[in-house]
C-alpha positions as CSV (number, residue, x, y, z in Angstrom):
1,M,34.4,80.0,323.7
2,A,37.3,78.2,325.4
3,G,39.4,78.4,328.1
4,L,43.2,79.8,328.4
5,Y,45.6,79.0,331.5
6,I,49.3,79.5,331.2
7,H,51.3,77.4,333.7
8,I,53.9,79.9,335.7
9,P,56.1,76.8,337.1
10,F,58.3,79.1,339.8
11,C,58.1,79.6,343.6
12,K,60.7,81.0,346.0
13,S,60.0,77.9,347.7
14,R,58.7,74.4,347.8
15,C,55.4,73.7,350.0
16,I,55.6,70.1,351.6
17,Y,52.5,69.0,350.3
18,C,52.6,69.9,346.2
19,G,52.6,67.4,343.8
20,F,52.5,70.5,340.7
21,Y,55.0,71.2,338.5
22,S,57.4,74.0,340.0
23,T,60.8,74.9,340.5
24,V,62.3,77.7,343.0
25,G,65.3,78.4,340.3
26,Q,64.4,82.1,338.8
27,E,67.2,82.0,336.4
28,L,65.4,80.7,333.7
29,R,62.4,83.2,334.0
30,Q,62.5,85.9,331.2
31,R,63.3,82.9,328.6
32,Y,60.4,81.1,330.0
33,I,58.0,83.7,329.8
34,D,59.4,84.8,326.0
35,A,58.7,81.0,325.6
36,V,55.2,80.8,326.3
37,C,54.5,84.1,324.3
38,R,56.4,82.1,321.0
39,E,53.9,79.1,322.3
40,M,50.6,81.1,321.7
41,E,51.9,82.4,318.5
42,M,53.0,78.6,317.2
43,R,49.4,77.7,319.0
44,C,47.7,80.2,317.4
45,L,44.9,78.7,314.3
46,P,46.1,79.6,311.0
47,P,43.9,82.1,308.7
48,S,42.5,79.5,306.4
49,S,41.2,78.0,309.7
50,S,37.5,77.6,309.8
51,K,38.0,78.4,314.1
52,Q,39.9,81.3,313.3
53,G,38.5,84.1,315.7
54,E,37.3,81.2,318.2
55,R,36.9,83.3,321.4
56,I,38.7,83.3,324.7
57,S,36.3,83.4,327.2
58,T,38.8,82.9,330.7
59,V,42.3,83.4,331.1
60,Y,43.7,81.5,334.7
61,L,47.5,82.1,335.2
62,G,48.7,79.6,338.0
63,G,51.6,77.4,339.0
64,G,53.4,77.3,340.9
65,T,53.7,81.4,341.9
66,P,52.5,83.3,339.3
67,S,53.4,86.1,341.9
68,Q,56.7,86.2,341.6
69,L,56.4,87.3,337.9
70,T,57.6,91.0,337.4
71,A,54.8,93.7,336.5
72,E,56.8,93.9,333.0
73,Q,56.7,89.9,332.9
74,L,53.3,90.3,333.5
75,Q,52.6,92.9,330.9
76,Q,54.0,90.9,328.3
77,L,51.8,87.7,328.4
78,F,48.5,90.2,328.1
79,L,50.1,92.1,325.5
80,Y,50.8,88.7,323.8
81,I,47.5,87.2,324.9
82,N,45.6,90.1,322.9
83,K,47.7,90.4,320.5
84,V,47.4,86.4,319.8
85,Y,43.4,85.5,320.7
86,D,41.9,89.3,320.2
87,C,41.1,88.3,323.9
88,K,38.0,90.4,325.7
89,A,38.2,87.5,328.3
90,E,34.9,87.8,330.9
91,E,37.2,86.7,334.1
92,V,41.1,86.9,334.5
93,T,42.4,85.2,337.3
94,I,46.2,85.5,338.9
95,E,47.1,83.0,341.8
96,C,49.0,84.6,344.0
97,N,51.0,84.1,347.8
98,P,49.8,86.6,350.1
99,D,53.3,87.8,351.1
100,D,53.9,88.8,347.6
101,I,51.1,91.3,347.4
102,T,51.9,94.6,348.4
103,P,49.9,97.6,347.8
104,E,52.0,98.3,344.7
105,Y,52.0,95.0,343.7
106,A,47.8,95.1,344.2
107,A,47.7,98.3,342.1
108,M,49.8,97.2,339.4
109,L,47.5,94.4,339.1
110,S,44.9,96.5,338.7
111,Q,46.1,98.1,335.7
112,L,46.2,94.8,333.9
113,P,42.9,92.7,332.6
114,V,43.1,90.8,335.8
115,N,39.8,90.9,337.2
116,R,39.7,88.0,339.9
117,V,42.8,86.8,342.7
118,S,42.6,83.3,343.9
119,M,45.1,83.3,346.8
120,G,46.4,80.5,349.1
121,A,45.8,81.3,352.5
122,Q,45.5,77.1,353.4
123,T,45.3,77.9,357.3
124,F,45.0,80.9,359.7
125,D,47.4,79.3,362.0
126,D,51.4,80.0,362.0
127,R,52.1,76.7,363.2
128,R,50.6,75.2,360.6
129,L,52.0,76.8,357.8
130,R,55.4,76.1,359.0
131,F,54.8,72.4,358.8
132,L,53.5,73.2,355.3
133,H,55.9,75.4,354.6
134,R,54.5,78.1,353.5
135,R,56.1,81.4,353.4
136,H,53.2,83.9,354.6
137,T,52.0,84.7,358.2
138,A,48.0,84.4,359.0
139,S,48.0,87.6,359.5
140,Q,49.1,88.5,356.1
141,V,46.3,86.9,354.6
142,P,43.8,89.4,355.5
143,Q,46.2,92.6,355.2
144,T,46.5,91.2,351.7
145,V,42.6,91.0,350.7
146,E,42.4,94.7,351.9
147,H,45.4,95.6,349.8
148,L,43.1,93.7,346.6
149,R,40.0,95.6,347.9
150,A,42.0,99.3,348.0
151,A,43.1,98.4,343.9
152,G,40.1,97.9,343.2
153,I,39.8,94.2,343.0
154,R,36.0,93.0,343.5
155,N,36.5,89.1,343.0
156,I,39.0,87.8,345.7
157,S,39.1,83.7,346.5
158,I,41.1,82.3,349.1
159,D,42.1,78.4,349.0
160,L,41.9,76.8,352.4
161,M,43.4,73.2,353.9
162,Y,42.3,70.7,356.3
163,G,42.9,67.3,358.1
164,F,46.5,68.2,358.7
165,P,48.2,65.8,361.7
166,H,46.5,66.2,364.7
167,E,44.4,69.3,363.7
168,T,41.1,69.5,365.9
169,L,37.5,70.2,364.8
170,D,38.5,73.7,367.3
171,D,41.2,74.0,365.2
172,W,39.2,73.9,362.0
173,Q,36.5,76.0,363.0
174,H,39.3,78.8,363.7
175,D,39.9,78.4,359.8
176,I,36.5,78.9,359.0
177,D,35.6,81.5,361.5
178,A,38.6,83.5,360.0
179,A,37.7,82.9,356.5
180,L,34.5,83.9,357.0
181,A,35.6,87.5,358.7
182,L,37.4,88.1,354.8
183,N,33.9,88.2,353.4
184,V,35.4,86.9,350.2
185,E,33.7,86.4,347.1
186,H,34.7,82.5,346.5
187,L,36.4,79.8,348.4
188,S,38.0,76.8,348.3
189,A,39.1,73.9,350.5
190,Y,40.7,70.9,350.1
191,C,41.7,67.6,352.4
192,L,45.7,67.6,352.7
193,M,46.6,64.5,350.4
194,V,50.0,63.0,350.7
195,E,51.3,62.7,347.2
196,E,54.1,60.5,346.0
197,G,57.2,62.0,345.4
198,T,56.6,65.0,347.8
199,P,58.3,66.1,350.6
200,L,55.1,65.1,353.2
201,Y,55.2,61.7,351.6
202,E,59.0,61.1,352.2
203,Q,58.4,62.5,356.2
204,L,55.5,60.0,356.6
205,R,56.3,56.7,355.4
206,N,59.3,57.2,358.3
207,E,56.5,55.8,361.0
208,G,58.6,57.0,363.9
209,K,57.9,60.7,363.5
210,E,54.9,60.7,365.4
211,E,54.6,64.3,365.1
212,I,53.4,63.8,361.2
213,R,50.7,61.0,361.9
214,E,47.7,61.9,359.6
215,C,44.2,62.8,360.2
216,D,42.1,60.2,360.5
217,E,38.9,59.5,358.3
218,D,36.6,60.0,360.6
219,T,37.7,63.5,361.5
220,E,38.0,64.3,358.1
221,R,34.3,63.7,357.4
222,L,33.2,65.7,360.1
223,M,35.3,68.8,359.2
224,Y,33.8,68.7,355.8
225,E,30.6,68.6,357.0
226,R,31.1,71.7,359.1
227,L,32.5,73.4,356.2
228,I,29.8,73.0,354.1
229,A,27.0,73.9,356.9
230,Q,28.7,76.7,358.1
231,L,29.6,78.3,354.5
232,T,26.3,77.6,352.9
233,A,24.6,79.0,356.3
234,A,26.9,82.0,355.5
235,G,25.1,82.4,352.0
236,Y,27.5,81.0,349.5
237,E,26.9,78.4,347.1
238,H,28.7,74.7,347.4
239,Y,28.9,74.6,343.7
240,E,31.4,72.0,343.3
241,L,32.9,69.3,345.7
242,S,35.5,71.7,347.2
243,N,34.4,74.8,346.1
244,F,32.3,77.4,347.1
245,A,31.1,80.9,346.0
246,K,28.8,83.7,346.2
247,P,26.1,84.2,344.0
248,G,27.6,85.0,340.7
249,F,30.9,84.4,341.6
250,R,31.5,80.8,340.6
251,S,34.8,80.2,338.5
252,R,34.1,80.6,335.4
253,H,37.8,79.0,334.0
254,N,37.6,76.0,336.5
255,S,33.7,75.3,335.7
256,S,35.1,74.8,331.7
257,Y,37.2,71.9,333.6
258,W,34.0,70.4,335.0
259,H,31.7,71.3,332.4
260,D,33.4,69.5,328.9
261,V,34.3,73.0,327.2
262,P,37.6,73.1,325.3
263,Y,40.8,74.7,326.8
264,I,44.2,75.7,325.6
265,G,47.2,75.1,328.5
266,L,50.4,77.1,327.7
267,G,53.7,76.5,329.3
268,A,55.7,73.7,330.7
269,A,53.3,70.7,332.6
270,A,50.1,72.5,331.0
271,H,47.6,70.2,329.8
272,S,45.1,71.5,326.6
273,Y,41.6,70.1,325.6
274,D,39.5,70.5,322.3
275,G,36.5,68.0,322.8
276,Q,38.0,64.8,320.7
277,C,41.8,65.1,322.0
278,R,44.4,65.4,325.4
279,Q,47.6,67.0,325.1
280,W,50.0,68.2,327.3
281,N,53.4,69.5,327.5
282,V,56.4,68.3,328.5
283,S,57.4,68.8,332.9
284,D,60.5,70.2,332.1
285,I,61.3,74.0,331.8
286,R,64.8,74.0,329.7
287,Q,63.2,71.5,327.6
288,Y,60.5,73.1,327.0
289,I,62.4,76.4,326.8
290,E,65.0,74.6,324.0
291,S,62.1,73.0,322.0
292,I,60.0,75.9,321.4
293,E,63.2,78.4,321.0
294,Q,63.6,75.6,317.8
295,G,59.9,76.0,316.8
296,K,58.7,72.7,318.6
297,I,55.9,72.2,320.9
298,P,57.1,69.7,323.1
299,C,54.2,67.7,323.7
300,E,51.9,64.6,323.7
301,K,48.6,63.5,322.2
302,E,45.9,61.3,323.0
303,W,42.9,61.0,321.0
304,L,39.6,60.2,323.0
305,D,37.1,57.4,322.2
306,D,33.4,57.7,323.3
307,D,34.0,55.5,326.3
308,T,37.1,57.6,326.9
309,R,34.7,60.6,326.7
310,Y,32.5,59.5,329.4
311,N,34.5,58.4,331.7
312,D,35.9,62.1,331.8
313,R,32.4,63.0,332.1
314,I,31.7,61.2,335.2
315,A,35.1,62.2,336.8
316,T,34.3,65.9,335.9
317,A,30.9,67.3,335.6
318,M,29.9,64.5,339.1
319,R,31.6,66.9,341.2
320,T,29.5,69.7,340.6
321,S,25.8,70.6,341.9
322,D,24.8,71.3,338.0
323,G,25.7,67.0,337.7
324,L,25.7,65.3,334.5
325,N,23.3,66.0,332.0
326,L,22.4,62.6,330.7
327,S,20.6,64.4,327.4
328,S,24.2,65.4,326.4
329,L,25.3,61.3,326.8
330,S,24.9,58.9,323.7
331,E,21.8,56.6,323.9
332,K,24.6,53.4,324.9
333,H,26.5,55.3,327.6
334,R,22.9,56.9,328.9
335,Q,21.2,53.7,329.5
336,Y,24.8,52.3,331.1
337,C,24.6,54.9,333.5
338,L,20.6,55.0,334.5
339,K,21.5,50.9,335.0
340,E,24.7,51.8,337.3
341,A,22.8,55.2,339.3
342,K,19.9,52.8,340.1
343,P,21.1,51.4,343.3
344,Y,22.6,54.5,344.3
345,I,19.6,56.6,343.7
346,A,17.4,54.3,345.7
347,D,20.0,54.6,348.6
348,G,19.2,58.0,348.5
349,L,23.2,59.0,347.3
350,L,22.1,60.5,343.6
351,Q,19.3,62.0,342.9
352,L,17.7,62.3,339.1
353,T,16.1,65.5,338.1
354,D,13.6,66.2,335.9
355,D,15.7,67.8,333.3
356,L,17.4,64.3,333.2
357,R,20.5,65.4,335.2
358,L,22.2,63.2,337.4
359,V,23.3,64.5,340.8
360,L,25.0,63.7,344.1
361,T,23.0,64.1,347.3
362,R,24.0,65.8,350.6
363,K,24.8,62.5,351.8
364,G,26.3,61.4,348.3
365,L,29.2,64.2,349.0
366,F,30.6,62.4,351.5
367,V,31.4,58.9,349.3
368,S,31.4,60.7,346.1
369,D,34.4,58.8,345.0
370,M,32.9,55.6,345.6
371,V,29.8,56.6,343.6
372,M,31.7,58.0,340.3
373,S,33.5,55.0,340.5
374,A,30.5,52.7,339.7
375,L,29.2,54.9,337.0
376,V,32.4,54.5,335.0
377,F,32.2,52.7,331.7
378,V,34.0,49.0,331.9
């Protein structure tokens, strides 16, 4: 089984921190949707293939802002998904902005195969939302949850962000409390990252702007500790470094990335993986559309050797509460991993389970990057 990801790069406005490929231009939106549908047909396995009929288990519309698409454009996408993949996906997710979801839009989503909505709340403080250049207000988030519930959506995820300039633990506590009050099924929380090429990066390069001084690492760690403690106490499972779910509501699609499951990526800048090869489309909407219209998928490929695949498993599986299944590794990589992990097991940062899984301990979560780097094959 594989996951299907469709990148929708259109946004009404750009957030200050965003490093994903997107555009605020809307004039190419319909041509882009037509091109994505054409790419589906071009990527479909021929009837003679032994893999014909491989099942798509999850669908994820990400971006960008997929909720900027019209009902007709979403219907077109799902028509082609069913036509090309004969899809009966167990989980179908769409990302949305809170201010896009009116009662009418939520009702429209409920008529599609969508059964999961992921919403970028980020914070419940209007000042920080303005700092991020987010379009919505804090009060719109609970309203959106109500609209989705009324439309019958029973699987809702929200994104939170912490580590804002000058943010205090009390500020973060307010966001955690507000998120828990929504009683959503899934929650993701990320520390505000400063990525090169983003407006936030350019602002922080100007050292004279004291109002955007970065949060210190000690405060970020305390925020992460509080997040874990309070969400797990509230019944959420901490199943990945940044992700929490009520029992039975893990993100199946994102879990495929962490557990070496193949996935197909459609659209500009989308990535694919078949177990042996990585493939990614060009990060340019016009070039993507024009190439697809000419019958060619504008992509590059990288064939993975055994060492690269092992390193990829370290960077993905080790992020999860399931950890790395050592039995799935070659003898060479299993012995290497155990050797490098030994001092971290002794220090209580890693645990080796009875069924041969290597898992980060609670203590190890806070230094996960260091531990995973030490396990990489060089």
